N, CA, C and O atoms as a printed pandas DataFrame, in Angstrom:
     atom_number atom_name residue_name chain_id  residue_number  x_coord  y_coord  z_coord
0              1         N          VAL        A               1  113.984   85.351  108.259
1              2        CA          VAL        A               1  113.859   85.814  106.876
2              3         C          VAL        A               1  113.489   84.620  106.006
3              4         O          VAL        A               1  114.147   83.579  106.016
4              5         N          MET        A               2  112.438   84.807  105.275
5              6        CA          MET        A               2  111.941   83.728  104.422
6              7         C          MET        A               2  112.574   83.773  103.061
7              8         O          MET        A               2  112.910   84.849  102.568
8              9         N          ASP        A               3  112.751   82.574  102.415
9             10        CA          ASP        A               3  113.218   82.585  101.053
10            11         C          ASP        A               3  112.066   83.054  100.155
11            12         O          ASP        A               3  110.942   83.216  100.630
12            13         N          THR        A               4  112.333   83.270   98.882
13            14        CA          THR        A               4  111.382   83.852   97.946
14            15         C          THR        A               4  110.129   82.976   97.813
15            16         O          THR        A               4  109.010   83.490   97.791
16            17         N          LEU        A               5  110.323   81.623   97.722
17            18        CA          LEU        A               5  109.178   80.748   97.604
18            19         C          LEU        A               5  108.286   80.761   98.804
19            20         O          LEU        A               5  107.062   80.818   98.680
20            21         N          ALA        A               6  108.898   80.709   99.992
21            22        CA          ALA        A               6  108.125   80.716  101.249
22            23         C          ALA        A               6  107.412   82.056  101.420
23            24         O          ALA        A               6  106.272   82.100  101.885
24            25         N          LEU        A               7  108.072   83.131  101.051
25            26        CA          LEU        A               7  107.454   84.469  101.139
26            27         C          LEU        A               7  106.268   84.570  100.205
27            28         O          LEU        A               7  105.236   85.128  100.577
28            29         N          GLY        A               8  106.394   84.043   99.004
29            30        CA          GLY        A               8  105.324   84.069   98.035
30            31         C          GLY        A               8  104.131   83.251   98.501
31            32         O          GLY        A               8  102.990   83.693   98.369
32            33         N          LYS        A               9  104.379   82.059   99.046
33            34        CA          LYS        A               9  103.318   81.209   99.572
34            35         C          LYS        A               9  102.624   81.895  100.748
35            36         O          LYS        A               9  101.394   81.916  100.793
36            37         N          ALA        A              10  103.361   82.447  101.687
37            38        CA          ALA        A              10  102.787   83.161  102.803
38            39         C          ALA        A              10  101.921   84.340  102.401
39            40         O          ALA        A              10  100.868   84.600  102.983
40            41         N          GLY        A              11  102.402   85.048  101.377
41            42        CA          GLY        A              11  101.639   86.197  100.801
42            43         C          GLY        A              11  100.335   85.711  100.173
43            44         O          GLY        A              11   99.286   86.323  100.370
44            45         N          GLU        A              12  100.395   84.624   99.426
45            46        CA          GLU        A              12   99.167   84.113   98.792
46            47         C          GLU        A              12   98.205   83.603   99.842
47            48         O          GLU        A              12   96.998   83.806   99.711
48            49         N          ASP        A              13   98.713   82.925  100.914
49            50        CA          ASP        A              13   97.827   82.479  102.015
50            51         C          ASP        A              13   97.159   83.682  102.668
51            52         O          ASP        A              13   95.968   83.637  102.978
52            53         N          PHE        A              14   97.896   84.731  102.873
53            54        CA          PHE        A              14   97.332   85.984  103.492
54            55         C          PHE        A              14   96.258   86.570  102.575
55            56         O          PHE        A              14   95.195   86.973  103.047
56            57         N          ALA        A              15   96.527   86.620  101.281
57            58        CA          ALA        A              15   95.574   87.121  100.292
58            59         C          ALA        A              15   94.306   86.307  100.277
59            60         O          ALA        A              15   93.203   86.852  100.243
60            61         N          ALA        A              16   94.472   84.947  100.304
61            62        CA          ALA        A              16   93.305   84.046  100.265
62            63         C          ALA        A              16   92.443   84.260  101.458
63            64         O          ALA        A              16   91.218   84.289  101.339
64            65         N          ARG        A              17   93.046   84.414  102.618
65            66        CA          ARG        A              17   92.263   84.702  103.859
66            67         C          ARG        A              17   91.492   86.007  103.734
67            68         O          ARG        A              17   90.328   86.088  104.128
68            69         N          HIS        A              18   92.137   87.019  103.189
69            70        CA          HIS        A              18   91.491   88.317  102.976
70            71         C          HIS        A              18   90.261   88.166  102.071
71            72         O          HIS        A              18   89.203   88.725  102.361
72            73         N          LEU        A              19   90.403   87.409  100.973
73            74        CA          LEU        A              19   89.293   87.197  100.051
74            75         C          LEU        A              19   88.118   86.453  100.701
75            76         O          LEU        A              19   86.953   86.772  100.469
76            77         N          LYS        A              20   88.454   85.475  101.504
77            78        CA          LYS        A              20   87.421   84.674  102.190
78            79         C          LYS        A              20   86.658   85.545  103.141
79            80         O          LYS        A              20   85.445   85.386  103.285
80            81         N          LYS        A              21   87.345   86.485  103.811
81            82        CA          LYS        A              21   86.672   87.451  104.763
82            83         C          LYS        A              21   85.739   88.393  103.977
83            84         O          LYS        A              21   84.798   88.934  104.558
84            85         N          LEU        A              22   85.977   88.597  102.685
85            86        CA          LEU        A              22   85.102   89.388  101.857
86            87         C          LEU        A              22   83.917   88.610  101.339
87            88         O          LEU        A              22   83.034   89.161  100.682
88            89         N          GLY        A              23   83.903   87.321  101.639
89            90        CA          GLY        A              23   82.771   86.456  101.259
90            91         C          GLY        A              23   83.007   85.727   99.948
91            92         O          GLY        A              23   82.067   85.185   99.366
92            93         N          TRP        A              24   84.233   85.703   99.479
93            94        CA          TRP        A              24   84.575   84.963   98.251
94            95         C          TRP        A              24   84.659   83.486   98.515
95            96         O          TRP        A              24   84.952   83.039   99.623
96            97         N          ARG        A              25   84.386   82.723   97.439
97            98        CA          ARG        A              25   84.653   81.308   97.441
98            99         C          ARG        A              25   85.971   81.095   96.636
99           100         O          ARG        A              25   86.084   81.529   95.490
100          101         N          ILE        A              26   86.915   80.446   97.240
101          102        CA          ILE        A              26   88.175   80.172   96.514
102          103         C          ILE        A              26   87.950   78.886   95.722
103          104         O          ILE        A              26   87.703   77.824   96.293
104          105         N          LEU        A              27   88.041   79.002   94.397
105          106        CA          LEU        A              27   87.843   77.823   93.528
106          107         C          LEU        A              27   89.110   77.067   93.308
107          108         O          LEU        A              27   89.115   75.836   93.308
108          109         N          GLU        A              28   90.194   77.788   93.120
109          110        CA          GLU        A              28   91.503   77.128   92.862
110          111         C          GLU        A              28   92.596   78.009   93.440
111          112         O          GLU        A              28   92.472   79.229   93.545
112          113         N          ARG        A              29   93.692   77.314   93.816
113          114        CA          ARG        A              29   94.909   78.012   94.189
114          115         C          ARG        A              29   96.049   77.413   93.346
115          116         O          ARG        A              29   96.177   76.192   93.256
116          117         N          ASN        A              30   96.849   78.248   92.747
117          118        CA          ASN        A              30   97.993   77.789   91.920
118          119         C          ASN        A              30   97.585   76.858   90.806
119          120         O          ASN        A              30   98.195   75.812   90.587
120          121         N          TRP        A              31   96.537   77.260   90.105
121          122        CA          TRP        A              31   96.019   76.433   88.987
122          123         C          TRP        A              31   97.031   76.503   87.846
123          124         O          TRP        A              31   97.484   77.580   87.457
124          125         N          ARG        A              32   97.367   75.347   87.330
125          126        CA          ARG        A              32   98.384   75.281   86.259
126          127         C          ARG        A              32   97.843   74.624   84.996
127          128         O          ARG        A              32   97.016   73.713   85.050
128          129         N          HIS        A              33   98.323   75.103   83.877
129          130        CA          HIS        A              33   98.118   74.478   82.592
130          131         C          HIS        A              33   99.452   74.678   81.845
131          132         O          HIS        A              33   99.788   75.784   81.422
132          133         N          GLY        A              34  100.185   73.588   81.703
133          134        CA          GLY        A              34  101.521   73.716   81.092
134          135         C          GLY        A              34  102.364   74.674   81.930
135          136         O          GLY        A              34  102.527   74.497   83.137
136          137         N          HIS        A              35  102.911   75.727   81.231
137          138        CA          HIS        A              35  103.735   76.697   81.917
138          139         C          HIS        A              35  102.931   77.881   82.439
139          140         O          HIS        A              35  103.501   78.803   83.024
140          141         N          LEU        A              36  101.621   77.869   82.237
141          142        CA          LEU        A              36  100.785   78.959   82.696
142          143         C          LEU        A              36  100.247   78.659   84.108
143          144         O          LEU        A              36   99.950   77.515   84.452
144          145         N          GLU        A              37  100.133   79.743   84.918
145          146        CA          GLU        A              37   99.657   79.597   86.256
146          147         C          GLU        A              37   98.805   80.760   86.678
147          148         O          GLU        A              37   99.073   81.910   86.330
148          149         N          LEU        A              38   97.761   80.445   87.442
149          150        CA          LEU        A              38   96.898   81.474   88.093
150          151         C          LEU        A              38   97.016   81.276   89.557
151          152         O          LEU        A              38   96.785   80.176   90.058
152          153         N          ASP        A              39   97.378   82.339   90.280
153          154        CA          ASP        A              39   97.609   82.243   91.720
154          155         C          ASP        A              39   96.330   81.855   92.479
155          156         O          ASP        A              39   96.308   80.857   93.199
156          157         N          ILE        A              40   95.290   82.638   92.313
157          158        CA          ILE        A              40   94.031   82.379   92.991
158          159         C          ILE        A              40   92.866   82.548   92.001
159          160         O          ILE        A              40   92.818   83.539   91.273
160          161         N          ILE        A              41   91.977   81.636   91.973
161          162        CA          ILE        A              41   90.742   81.813   91.211
162          163         C          ILE        A              41   89.614   81.783   92.187
163          164         O          ILE        A              41   89.400   80.792   92.885
164          165         N          GLY        A              42   88.866   82.904   92.238
165          166        CA          GLY        A              42   87.772   82.989   93.227
166          167         C          GLY        A              42   86.461   83.247   92.504
167          168         O          GLY        A              42   86.431   83.543   91.310
168          169         N          ALA        A              43   85.384   83.126   93.260
169          170        CA          ALA        A              43   84.065   83.437   92.806
170          171         C          ALA        A              43   83.345   84.297   93.841
171          172         O          ALA        A              43   83.347   84.022   95.040
172          173         N          HIS        A              44   82.729   85.356   93.307
173          174        CA          HIS        A              44   82.004   86.265   94.202
174          175         C          HIS        A              44   80.862   86.887   93.428
175          176         O          HIS        A              44   81.068   87.479   92.368
176          177         N          LYS        A              45   79.656   86.754   93.956
177          178        CA          LYS        A              45   78.480   87.351   93.309
178          179         C          LYS        A              45   78.354   86.983   91.838
179          180         O          LYS        A              45   78.036   87.833   91.007
180          181         N          GLY        A              46   78.606   85.705   91.510
181          182        CA          GLY        A              46   78.464   85.244   90.160
182          183         C          GLY        A              46   79.578   85.547   89.225
183          184         O          GLY        A              46   79.492   85.211   88.044
184          185         N          VAL        A              47   80.649   86.182   89.708
185          186        CA          VAL        A              47   81.785   86.578   88.852
186          187         C          VAL        A              47   82.975   85.692   89.191
187          188         O          VAL        A              47   83.285   85.480   90.364
188          189         N          ILE        A              48   83.643   85.171   88.156
189          190        CA          ILE        A              48   84.882   84.453   88.377
190          191         C          ILE        A              48   86.003   85.527   88.385
191          192         O          ILE        A              48   86.075   86.379   87.500
192          193         N          ILE        A              49   86.858   85.452   89.401
193          194        CA          ILE        A              49   87.906   86.472   89.552
194          195         C          ILE        A              49   89.273   85.801   89.592
195          196         O          ILE        A              49   89.578   84.985   90.462
196          197         N          PHE        A              50   90.070   86.180   88.617
197          198        CA          PHE        A              50   91.452   85.671   88.573
198          199         C          PHE        A              50   92.327   86.654   89.350
199          200         O          PHE        A              50   92.356   87.841   89.024
200          201         N          VAL        A              51   93.012   86.195   90.335
201          202        CA          VAL        A              51   93.817   87.073   91.186
202          203         C          VAL        A              51   95.283   86.787   91.065
203          204         O          VAL        A              51   95.732   85.668   91.312
204          205         N          GLU        A              52   96.017   87.773   90.693
205          206        CA          GLU        A              52   97.485   87.707   90.677
206          207         C          GLU        A              52   97.971   88.320   91.990
207          208         O          GLU        A              52   97.621   89.445   92.347
208          209         N          VAL        A              53   98.787   87.538   92.693
209          210        CA          VAL        A              53   99.327   87.996   94.002
210          211         C          VAL        A              53  100.827   88.156   93.903
211          212         O          VAL        A              53  101.517   87.244   93.447
212          213         N          LYS        A              54  101.345   89.300   94.322
213          214        CA          LYS        A              54  102.746   89.508   94.357
214          215         C          LYS        A              54  103.150   89.933   95.753
215          216         O          LYS        A              54  102.561   90.866   96.300
216          217         N          THR        A              55  104.100   89.304   96.328
217          218        CA          THR        A              55  104.552   89.519   97.704
218          219         C          THR        A              55  106.002   90.022   97.681
219          220         O          THR        A              55  106.860   89.479   96.986
220          221         N          ARG        A              56  106.237   91.061   98.453
221          222        CA          ARG        A              56  107.632   91.604   98.528
222          223         C          ARG        A              56  107.887   91.967  100.005
223          224         O          ARG        A              56  106.963   92.202  100.784
224          225         N          ALA        A              57  109.153   92.000  100.339
225          226        CA          ALA        A              57  109.569   92.483  101.683
226          227         C          ALA        A              57  109.404   93.994  101.625
227          228         O          ALA        A              57  109.642   94.631  100.598
228          229         N          GLU        A              58  108.995   94.536  102.739
229          230        CA          GLU        A              58  108.752   95.980  102.802
230          231         C          GLU        A              58  109.932   96.834  102.416
231          232         O          GLU        A              58  109.793   97.911  101.836
232          233         N          ASP        A              59  111.136   96.306  102.765
233          234        CA          ASP        A              59  112.308   97.055  102.473
234          235         C          ASP        A              59  112.925   96.769  101.098
235          236         O          ASP        A              59  113.996   97.266  100.748
236          237         N          GLY        A              60  112.211   95.961  100.356
237          238        CA          GLY        A              60  112.688   95.608   99.008
238          239         C          GLY        A              60  112.682   96.788   98.044
239          240         O          GLY        A              60  111.931   97.747   98.221
240          241         N          LEU        A              61  113.504   96.707   97.052
241          242        CA          LEU        A              61  113.632   97.813   96.075
242          243         C          LEU        A              61  112.429   97.875   95.118
243          244         O          LEU        A              61  111.982   98.961   94.748
244          245         N          ALA        A              62  111.899   96.680   94.713
245          246        CA          ALA        A              62  110.842   96.664   93.742
246          247         C          ALA        A              62  109.464   96.622   94.411
247          248         O          ALA        A              62  109.227   95.902   95.381
248          249         N          ARG        A              63  108.556   97.447   93.828
249          250        CA          ARG        A              63  107.165   97.409   94.325
250          251         C          ARG        A              63  106.504   96.178   93.689
251          252         O          ARG        A              63  106.823   95.803   92.560
252          253         N          PRO        A              64  105.594   95.566   94.421
253          254        CA          PRO        A              64  104.947   94.350   93.911
254          255         C          PRO        A              64  104.227   94.592   92.588
255          256         O          PRO        A              64  104.246   93.714   91.725
256          257         N          ASP        A              65  103.592   95.754   92.395
257          258        CA          ASP        A              65  102.840   96.014   91.156
258          259         C          ASP        A              65  103.745   96.140   89.928
259          260         O          ASP        A              65  103.271   96.047   88.796
260          261         N          GLU        A              66  105.026   96.349   90.146
261          262        CA          GLU        A              66  105.952   96.455   89.015
262          263         C          GLU        A              66  106.097   95.152   88.278
263          264         O          GLU        A              66  106.595   95.133   87.152
264          265         N          ALA        A              67  105.670   94.044   88.892
265          266        CA          ALA        A              67  105.773   92.699   88.295
266          267         C          ALA        A              67  104.618   92.468   87.297
267          268         O          ALA        A              67  104.639   91.493   86.546
268          269         N          LEU        A              68  103.609   93.365   87.290
269          270        CA          LEU        A              68  102.470   93.166   86.414
270          271         C          LEU        A              68  102.710   93.818   85.048
271          272         O          LEU        A              68  102.026   94.763   84.655
272          273         N          THR        A              69  103.679   93.293   84.361
273          274        CA          THR        A              69  104.131   93.868   83.095
274          275         C          THR        A              69  103.106   93.498   81.990
275          276         O          THR        A              69  102.269   92.623   82.210
276          277         N          PRO        A              70  103.161   94.144   80.822
277          278        CA          PRO        A              70  102.285   93.743   79.698
278          279         C          PRO        A              70  102.462   92.250   79.323
279          280         O          PRO        A              70  101.486   91.575   78.994
280          281         N          VAL        A              71  103.671   91.758   79.374
281          282        CA          VAL        A              71  103.899   90.330   79.030
282          283         C          VAL        A              71  103.227   89.443   80.107
283          284         O          VAL        A              71  102.593   88.443   79.769
284          285         N          LYS        A              72  103.362   89.802   81.384
285          286        CA          LYS        A              72  102.753   89.003   82.429
286          287         C          LYS        A              72  101.203   89.074   82.255
287          288         O          LYS        A              72  100.532   88.055   82.419
288          289         N          ARG        A              73  100.650   90.217   81.938
289          290        CA          ARG        A              73   99.208   90.351   81.729
290          291         C          ARG        A              73   98.743   89.417   80.582
291          292         O          ARG        A              73   97.696   88.775   80.671
292          293         N          GLN        A              74   99.540   89.368   79.528
293          294        CA          GLN        A              74   99.251   88.491   78.391
294          295         C          GLN        A              74   99.203   87.043   78.802
295          296         O          GLN        A              74   98.299   86.313   78.397
296          297         N          ARG        A              75  100.178   86.606   79.615
297          298        CA          ARG        A              75  100.252   85.224   80.088
298          299         C          ARG        A              75   99.046   84.915   80.988
299          300         O          ARG        A              75   98.486   83.820   80.931
300          301         N          LEU        A              76   98.653   85.900   81.824
301          302        CA          LEU        A              76   97.502   85.662   82.686
302          303         C          LEU        A              76   96.217   85.546   81.854
303          304         O          LEU        A              76   95.346   84.746   82.197
304          305         N          CYS        A              77   96.079   86.306   80.794
305          306        CA          CYS        A              77   94.928   86.207   79.916
306          307         C          CYS        A              77   94.896   84.868   79.231
307          308         O          CYS        A              77   93.821   84.285   79.088
308          309         N          ARG        A              78   96.064   84.343   78.789
309          310        CA          ARG        A              78   96.114   83.039   78.175
310          311         C          ARG        A              78   95.752   81.953   79.195
311          312         O          ARG        A              78   95.021   81.013   78.882
312          313         N          ALA        A              79   96.275   82.097   80.420
313          314        CA          ALA        A              79   95.932   81.115   81.479
314          315         C          ALA        A              79   94.434   81.133   81.785
315          316         O          ALA        A              79   93.810   80.085   81.948
316          317         N          ALA        A              80   93.862   82.358   81.860
317          318        CA          ALA        A              80   92.422   82.462   82.162
318          319         C          ALA        A              80   91.624   81.786   81.009
319          320         O          ALA        A              80   90.643   81.090   81.273
320          321         N          SER        A              81   92.014   81.976   79.820
321          322        CA          SER        A              81   91.350   81.381   78.688
322          323         C          SER        A              81   91.368   79.845   78.798
323          324         O          SER        A              81   90.355   79.179   78.579
324          325         N          GLN        A              82   92.543   79.307   79.143
325          326        CA          GLN        A              82   92.646   77.868   79.354
326          327         C          GLN        A              82   91.724   77.359   80.469
327          328         O          GLN        A              82   91.055   76.335   80.333
328          329         N          TYR        A              83   91.715   78.111   81.570
329          330        CA          TYR        A              83   90.851   77.746   82.696
330          331         C          TYR        A              83   89.386   77.743   82.252
331          332         O          TYR        A              83   88.660   76.786   82.525
332          333         N          LEU        A              84   88.943   78.814   81.564
333          334        CA          LEU        A              84   87.546   78.955   81.164
334          335         C          LEU        A              84   87.158   77.833   80.202
335          336         O          LEU        A              84   86.038   77.325   80.247
336          337         N          SER        A              85   88.103   77.451   79.327
337          338        CA          SER        A              85   87.852   76.387   78.393
338          339         C          SER        A              85   87.797   75.015   79.133
339          340         O          SER        A              85   86.928   74.195   78.836
340          341         N          ALA        A              86   88.705   74.773   80.074
341          342        CA          ALA        A              86   88.755   73.541   80.809
342          343         C          ALA        A              86   87.524   73.345   81.709
343          344         O          ALA        A              86   87.114   72.213   81.966
344          345         N          THR        A              87   86.949   74.436   82.178
345          346        CA          THR        A              87   85.818   74.332   83.140
346          347         C          THR        A              87   84.481   74.632   82.458
347          348         O          THR        A              87   83.438   74.558   83.107
348          349         N          GLY        A              88   84.488   74.964   81.182
349          350        CA          GLY        A              88   83.240   75.285   80.466
350          351         C          GLY        A              88   82.554   76.517   81.011
351          352         O          GLY        A              88   81.325   76.567   81.062
352          353         N          ASN        A              89   83.327   77.516   81.420
353          354        CA          ASN        A              89   82.809   78.711   82.026
354          355         C          ASN        A              89   82.871   79.965   81.171
355          356         O          ASN        A              89   82.864   81.077   81.697
356          357         N          TRP        A              90   82.932   79.790   79.833
357          358        CA          TRP        A              90   83.072   80.946   78.952
358          359         C          TRP        A              90   81.905   81.905   79.037
359          360         O          TRP        A              90   82.049   83.070   78.667
360          361         N          ASP        A              91   80.732   81.451   79.519
361          362        CA          ASP        A              91   79.556   82.310   79.642
362          363         C          ASP        A              91   79.513   83.106   80.922
363          364         O          ASP        A              91   78.635   83.948   81.103
364          365         N          ARG        A              92   80.447   82.851   81.809
365          366        CA          ARG        A              92   80.422   83.518   83.147
366          367         C          ARG        A              92   81.201   84.859   83.022
367          368         O          ARG        A              92   82.224   84.919   82.340
368          369         N          PRO        A              93   80.720   85.896   83.667
369          370        CA          PRO        A              93   81.512   87.104   83.705
370          371         C          PRO        A              93   82.771   86.857   84.541
371          372         O          PRO        A              93   82.753   86.077   85.493
372          373         N          CYS        A              94   83.863   87.535   84.169
373          374        CA          CYS        A              94   85.066   87.371   84.952
374          375         C          CYS        A              94   85.888   88.631   84.862
375          376         O          CYS        A              94   85.667   89.486   84.005
376          377         N          ARG        A              95   86.871   88.730   85.793
377          378        CA          ARG        A              95   87.743   89.894   85.774
378          379         C          ARG        A              95   89.062   89.525   86.394
379          380         O          ARG        A              95   89.212   88.430   86.936
380          381         N          PHE        A              96   90.009   90.412   86.325
381          382        CA          PHE        A              96   91.319   90.238   86.925
382          383         C          PHE        A              96   91.529   91.190   88.029
383          384         O          PHE        A              96   91.323   92.390   87.848
384          385         N          ASP        A              97   91.938   90.714   89.192
385          386        CA          ASP        A              97   92.291   91.526   90.355
386          387         C          ASP        A              97   93.797   91.346   90.604
387          388         O          ASP        A              97   94.399   90.353   90.193
388          389         N          PHE        A              98   94.375   92.322   91.277
389          390        CA          PHE        A              98   95.770   92.263   91.658
390          391         C          PHE        A              98   95.854   92.495   93.152
391          392         O          PHE        A              98   95.240   93.433   93.661
392          393         N          ILE        A              99   96.596   91.671   93.865
393          394        CA          ILE        A              99   96.798   91.890   95.287
394          395         C          ILE        A              99   98.322   92.032   95.512
395          396         O          ILE        A              99   99.131   91.160   95.194
396          397         N          SER        A             100   98.633   93.194   96.080
397          398        CA          SER        A             100  100.023   93.476   96.460
398          399         C          SER        A             100  100.176   93.241   97.967
399          400         O          SER        A             100   99.490   93.869   98.774
400          401         N          VAL        A             101  101.090   92.320   98.339
401          402        CA          VAL        A             101  101.306   91.976   99.747
402          403         C          VAL        A             101  102.731   92.457  100.122
403          404         O          VAL        A             101  103.706   92.236   99.405
404          405         N          ARG        A             102  102.781   93.100  101.244
405          406        CA          ARG        A             102  104.078   93.537  101.808
406          407         C          ARG        A             102  104.338   92.841  103.157
407          408         O          ARG        A             102  103.453   92.738  104.007
408          409         N          GLN        A             103  105.573   92.374  103.316
409          410        CA          GLN        A             103  105.987   91.761  104.597
410          411         C          GLN        A             103  106.821   92.816  105.327
411          412         O          GLN        A             103  107.822   93.295  104.793
412          413         N          ALA        A             104  106.420   93.170  106.519
413          414        CA          ALA        A             104  107.160   94.116  107.381
414          415         C          ALA        A             104  108.303   93.426  108.039
415          416         O          ALA        A             104  108.395   92.199  108.010
416          417         N          ALA        A             105  109.184   94.196  108.639
417          418        CA          ALA        A             105  110.367   93.643  109.328
418          419         C          ALA        A             105  109.980   92.676  110.439
419          420         O          ALA        A             105  110.709   91.734  110.747
420          421         N          ASP        A             106  108.783   92.937  111.049
421          422        CA          ASP        A             106  108.366   92.068  112.183
422          423         C          ASP        A             106  107.566   90.855  111.683
423          424         O          ASP        A             106  106.873   90.193  112.456
424          425         N          ASN        A             107  107.677   90.578  110.373
425          426        CA          ASN        A             107  107.022   89.445  109.733
426          427         C          ASN        A             107  105.500   89.526  109.667
427          428         O          ASN        A             107  104.851   88.507  109.432
428          429         N          THR        A             108  104.921   90.686  109.864
429          430        CA          THR        A             108  103.459   90.831  109.675
430          431         C          THR        A             108  103.258   91.243  108.210
431          432         O          THR        A             108  104.165   91.748  107.548
432          433         N          PHE        A             109  102.048   91.008  107.745
433          434        CA          PHE        A             109  101.752   91.280  106.346
434          435         C          PHE        A             109  100.687   92.358  106.254
435          436         O          PHE        A             109   99.858   92.517  107.150
436          437         N          SER        A             110  100.726   93.102  105.141
437          438        CA          SER        A             110   99.657   94.057  104.821
438          439         C          SER        A             110   99.429   93.880  103.344
439          440         O          SER        A             110  100.295   93.390  102.620
440          441         N          LEU        A             111   98.235   94.291  102.892
441          442        CA          LEU        A             111   97.961   94.107  101.459
442          443         C          LEU        A             111   97.145   95.278  100.914
443          444         O          LEU        A             111   96.452   95.997  101.635
444          445         N          GLU        A             112   97.272   95.420   99.606
445          446        CA          GLU        A             112   96.396   96.312   98.834
446          447         C          GLU        A             112   95.739   95.448   97.754
447          448         O          GLU        A             112   96.396   94.672   97.060
448          449         N          HIS        A             113   94.446   95.610   97.643
449          450        CA          HIS        A             113   93.651   94.823   96.686
450          451         C          HIS        A             113   93.181   95.737   95.614
451          452         O          HIS        A             113   92.547   96.753   95.901
452          453         N          PHE        A             114   93.473   95.409   94.363
453          454        CA          PHE        A             114   93.098   96.242   93.222
454          455         C          PHE        A             114   92.089   95.448   92.349
455          456         O          PHE        A             114   92.505   94.676   91.485
456          457         N          PRO        A             115   90.784   95.631   92.568
457          458        CA          PRO        A             115   89.806   94.960   91.740
458          459         C          PRO        A             115   89.889   95.560   90.320
459          460         O          PRO        A             115   90.215   96.734   90.140
460          461         N          HIS        A             116   89.587   94.728   89.340
461          462        CA          HIS        A             116   89.610   95.241   87.920
462          463         C          HIS        A             116   90.978   95.767   87.560
463          464         O          HIS        A             116   91.086   96.814   86.922
464          465         N          ALA        A             117   92.030   95.064   87.954
465          466        CA          ALA        A             117   93.382   95.606   87.753
466          467         C          ALA        A             117   93.722   95.848   86.286
467          468         O          ALA        A             117   94.448   96.784   85.950
468          469         N          PHE        A             118   93.194   95.004   85.430
469          470        CA          PHE        A             118   93.410   95.215   83.968
470          471         C          PHE        A             118   92.305   94.424   83.256
471          472         O          PHE        A             118   91.630   93.585   83.852
472          473         N          ASP        A             119   92.146   94.722   81.955
473          474        CA          ASP        A             119   91.067   94.092   81.208
474          475         C          ASP        A             119   91.501   92.801   80.626
475          476         O          ASP        A             119   92.661   92.629   80.251
476          477         N          PHE        A             120   90.558   91.866   80.543
477          478        CA          PHE        A             120   90.786   90.583   79.907
478          479         C          PHE        A             120   90.664   90.844   78.412
479          480         O          PHE        A             120   89.685   91.430   77.950
480          481         N          SER        A             121   91.649   90.412   77.676
481          482        CA          SER        A             121   91.667   90.615   76.222
482          483         C          SER        A             121   91.686   89.253   75.523
483          484         O          SER        A             121   92.746   88.662   75.319
484          485         N          PRO        A             122   90.479   88.758   75.156
485          486        CA          PRO        A             122   90.468   87.502   74.461
486          487         C          PRO        A             122   91.315   87.423   73.228
487          488         O          PRO        A             122   91.875   86.376   72.903
488          489         N          ALA        A             123   91.410   88.579   72.516
489          490        CA          ALA        A             123   92.248   88.544   71.290
490          491         C          ALA        A             123   93.699   88.299   71.640
491          492         O          ALA        A             123   94.391   87.579   70.921
492          493         N          VAL        A             124   94.179   88.884   72.738
493          494        CA          VAL        A             124   95.554   88.664   73.206
494          495         C          VAL        A             124   95.675   87.216   73.707
495          496         O          VAL        A             124   96.710   86.566   73.555
496          497         N          ALA        A             125   94.582   86.741   74.307
497          498        CA          ALA        A             125   94.695   85.402   74.950
498          499         C          ALA        A             125   94.485   84.272   73.963
499          500         O          ALA        A             125   94.538   83.107   74.355
500          501         N          GLY        A             126   94.250   84.576   72.702
501          502        CA          GLY        A             126   94.080   83.505   71.750
502          503         C          GLY        A             126   92.671   83.497   71.174
503          504         O          GLY        A             126   92.364   82.738   70.254
504          505         N          GLY        A             127   91.830   84.344   71.726
505          506        CA          GLY        A             127   90.486   84.552   71.142
506          507         C          GLY        A             127   89.456   83.521   71.594
507          508         O          GLY        A             127   89.768   82.354   71.830
508          509         N          HIS        A             128   88.260   83.981   71.700
509          510        CA          HIS        A             128   87.108   83.165   71.950
510          511         C          HIS        A             128   85.938   84.013   71.484
511          512         O          HIS        A             128   86.016   84.692   70.460
512          513         N          ALA        A             129   84.848   83.968   72.251
513          514        CA          ALA        A             129   83.671   84.741   71.796
514          515         C          ALA        A             129   83.848   86.209   71.936
515          516         O          ALA        A             129   84.311   86.691   72.969
516          517         N          SER        A             130   83.484   86.937   70.905
517          518        CA          SER        A             130   83.666   88.412   70.921
518          519         C          SER        A             130   82.554   89.127   71.660
519          520         O          SER        A             130   82.653   90.327   71.916
520          521         N          TRP        A             131   81.509   88.420   72.004
521          522        CA          TRP        A             131   80.306   89.041   72.567
522          523         C          TRP        A             131   80.399   89.226   74.069
523          524         O          TRP        A             131   79.537   89.860   74.678
524          525         N          GLN        A             132   81.432   88.679   74.658
525          526        CA          GLN        A             132   81.549   88.751   76.151
526          527         C          GLN        A             132   81.776   90.188   76.602
527          528         O          GLN        A             132   82.613   90.914   76.065
528          529         N          PRO        A             133   80.974   90.579   77.640
529          530        CA          PRO        A             133   81.038   91.946   78.135
530          531         C          PRO        A             133   82.383   92.277   78.807
531          532         O          PRO        A             133   82.664   93.455   79.029
532          533         N          TRP        A             134   83.182   91.333   79.120
533          534        CA          TRP        A             134   84.436   91.582   79.777
534          535         C          TRP        A             134   85.577   91.323   78.826
535          536         O          TRP        A             134   86.739   91.480   79.198
């Protein structure tokens, strides 16, 4: 049985392997700015994709997607804004995906990938250009 941190890291590793199989380039893992963090930042077909990964034991009470609260989404938008500012990528299209990872009793993992899990709201994130299509 893994502790929470080890389980989270194993889930993120599993998710990153899944994304690479889809042809994604992984730009960053666990990117931080102050107290803000983005689990995985990937690029695919010209789009920057911010991926939130939640891992839970299969027999756990909470579903992984229950962690994607409005407050959490707001923090992810702020983190994405910081990343786009730091890398000068405000002109690139981007989106948010969510990956739910489950660990079975035999320590195998399964995942569900939700592209376009929620919309990026620059107004919520502190604002930037209003002309962006995302």
